[in-house]
C-alpha positions, 0 to 999 in steps of 0.5 A, spaced: 620 515 597 616 518 591 613 525 592 606 526 590 604 532 586 597 535 587 595 539 581 592 546 584 585 548 580 583 555 580 575 556 582 574 558 575 576 552 572 573 548 576 566 551 575 568 551 567 569 543 568 562 542 572 559 546 567 561 542 561 559 536 565 552 538 567 551 540 559 553 533 557 549 530 562 543 535 560 544 534 552 544 526 554 538 527 557 535 531 552 537 526 547 533 521 550 527 525 552 527 527 544 526 519 542 519 517 542 516 510 542 509 508 539 506 501 538 506 498 531 500 495 528 502 488 531 502 491 538 510 492 539 513 498 542 518 501 537 523 507 539 524 512 534 529 518 534 527 525 534 526 525 527 526 520 522 530 522 516 531 516 512 526 510 512 526 504 508 519 501 506 519 494 505 511 492 504 510 494 497 504 499 498 508 503 503 513 507 498 507 510 495 504 512 502 510 515 505 510 520 498 503 521 499 504 523 507 510 527 506 509 530 499 516 528 497 520 521 495 526 525 499 525 521 506 525 514 502 532 511 502 530 504 500 524 500 497 522 493 495 524 492 488 517 490 486 515 497 488 519 500 482 514 498 477 509 503 480 515 508 479 516 506 472 510 504 469 505 507 474 503 514 475 508 515 481 514 516 477 511 522 474 508 525 480 515 524 484 520 524 479 526 523 484 523 516 486 527 513 480 533 514 484 531 510 491 534 504 492 530 497 490 536 493 493 533 492 500 528 487 499 524 483 493 517 480 493 519 475 498 520 481 503 526 478 506 531 483 507 537 484 504 542 486 510 548 489 506 543 493 502 539 495 509 546 497 512 548 501 506 541 505 506 542 507 513 535 508 515 532 511 522 526 506 521 524 500 517 517 498 516 516 491 515 510 486 514 509 483 521 504 477 520 508 473 515 513 470 520 519 472 524 524 470 519 523 477 515 523 481 521 529 478 526 534 480 521 532 487 521 532 488 529 539 484 529 542 490 525 540 494 531 535 498 526 528 500 529 522 496 525 515 498 525 511 492 523 504 492 519 499 487 518 496 485 511 489 482 509 484 487 510 483 494 506 480 497 513 487 496 516 490 502 511 487 507 516 492 504 521 497 504 516 496 512 515 496 514 522 502 509 524 506 511 519 504 519 519 506 519 526 513 515 525 515 520 520 513 526 524 506 527 519 501 525 525 496 531 523 497 529 515 496 521 517 490 523 521 487 527 516 488 521 511 486 516 515 479 519 517 478 521 509 479 513 508 474 511 513 469 516 511 470 513 504 470 506 506 463 507 510 460 510 504 462 504 500 459 499 505 453 503 505 452 504 498 452 496 497 448 494 503 442 496 500 443 491 494 439 485 494 442 478 494 439 476 488 442 482 484 449 481 487 454 478 481 459 472 482 466 475 482 472 472 481 479 475 482 485 471 479 492 471 478 497 466 475 501 461 480 506 456 478 502 450 475 495 453 476 491 459 476 490 462 483 483 465 486 483 470 491 479 467 497 478 468 505 482 473 508 484 476 502 483 484 501 480 482 494 475 477 497 473 483 502 473 488 497 468 484 493 463 484 498 464 491 500 462 493 493 456 488 493 459 482 490 459 475 491 466 471 491 464 463 489 471 462 492 470 465 499 471 459 502 478 457 500 484 459 504 488 465 501 490 465 494 488 458 492 490 454 486 484 453 482 483 449 475 479 451 469 474 446 471 472 449 477 472 456 474 467 453 469 463 450 475 463 457 478 461 460 472 462 467 475 459 473 472 465 477 472 472 476 472 477 481 475 485 480 473 491 482 477 496 488 476 502 484 477 502 480 471 503 484 464 500 478 460 493 477 464 489 481 460 481 481 458 483 480 451 487 474 453 481 471 456 476 472 451 481 469 446 482 463 450 478 457 448 478 453 455 473 459 457 468 459 452 461 459 454 463 462 461 458 468 463 464 473 464 467 471 457 460 471 453 458 477 456 465 481 456 465 482 463 473 481 464 476 487 467 483 488 469 484 493 475 486 500 474 493 503 476 495 510 478 500 512 484 499 505 486 495 498 484 488 498 485 487 491 487 491 491 494 490 495 499 493 502 499 491 509 500 487 509 493 483 503 495 477 508 496 477 509 489 478 502 487 472 501 491 468 506 487 471 503 480 469 496 483 462 498 484 461 501 477 464 494 474 459 490 478 453 494 478 453 498 471 446 500 472 446 503 479 447 510 480 454 513 483 458 519 483 462 520 477 469 516 478 473 521 473 472 527 478 473 523 484 480 521 481 482 528 480 480 530 487 483 524 490 490 525 487 490 532 488 489 531 495 493 525 496 499 527 492 498 534 490 498 532 483 493 534 477 491 529 473 489 530 465 484 526 462 489 522 458 492 520 465 485 518 467 484 514 461 491 510 463 489 509 470 483 506 468 486 502 463 482 503 457 487 500 452 485 493 456 478 494 459 475 499 453 472 493 449 469 490 456 462 491 457 459 498 460 466 500 461 466 506 456 459 508 458 461 508 466 468 511 466 469 514 459 469 522 458 463 525 457 461 532 454 
C-alpha cells in the first residue's frame, strides 16, 4: 500500500500564495481594462493597447499627419514607400530629420501590405485604407495586428482622420484641436467661393499621366471636390475617378486652367507650354498651367495641409479677387502643425516658384512683397 504524504502549509505561506494569485488576477484585469476600443472611419471597432508606441501608416498622407499630431517621427515604425519622397524631396525631412530612418518596406503605392516587413516593424497599430477592398486589410488582421481603416475621396474626411488618429495614439486633445481648425478653414473656403457667379467660374482640369493616356480627375476624387470648393468648374466631373482622356477631349473641353499633379517629376507647366499638341488651348495661350505646391505633404491629395491648398487654388483660379495673403498663412500654419518656422526661401520652394513662376499672375499673387 502506497502511503500518501500531505505537505503541510503554514498560514503565512497560504496568505502569500493567495495574495500572489489575487495580484495576478488584478494585473490581468487591469491590463484588460487598460485596452481601449474605438470605431474607425469604416465603422469597425478597433481594440488598442493602453499605449500605441509603434505605429505603421500605410496611407501616404498619414505619415506626415502622425508627425503633426505627435510633434515627432519617433512613433512611426513603418510608412508607405511612396511617402519617402515627402521626407527626401518635400519639407518633411527638414522638419523631422529622424523621419529618414523610418522603414518604407511595409507597403508601396498599391497599398498591399508586406507581411514580413510588417512583422519586423512590430507595430501596436496599423493604419490602412478601408475602402479599397479587403485584400489590403485582411493580411494585416491575419498577422494578429490591430488595424484602423480610413476612407478616401473627399477632403472633408481629413477632420475624421485627425480625430481618430489622434485618439488612437493618445493625442486626442491635439487631434480635436486640429480637426476643429481644419473644419473652420474648410467652411471659410466654401463661403468665399459661394458668392462667385457661375459665369466667372473658370474651367479647371487636374491631370496625371497614365500608362497609355493622360488621366483626368473626375467624380468622387478629392481634386474634383476641391475645384468646386475653390470656385471652379471641372469639365471632367461626370467621368468616374481618375479616367483616361485623349488630347482631342482636352482640346474640346478647352480648360481655362490646368493643374498638374505632385507625383510625376516631369509633368511641368513648361512641358505643357512647349507641347505642340496643346497649342491654342486657353490654359496654354494664357499661361495658366500650374503644378500643385508641396510642403510637409503634397497639396493635391487630402491632408492636414488642405486648407492651405484651397487658399492657393482660390488664388490661382481667381487672381483678381481678394483673399488673405498666403505666405503669412503658410508660416502660421506650419508653426501650428509642425512647430516649424519656415523661411521665405522655403515658402518659395513650397509654392514651386521654380516651375510656376512663369505662369500668369503667380508672382503678383504669391510672391514676396515689400
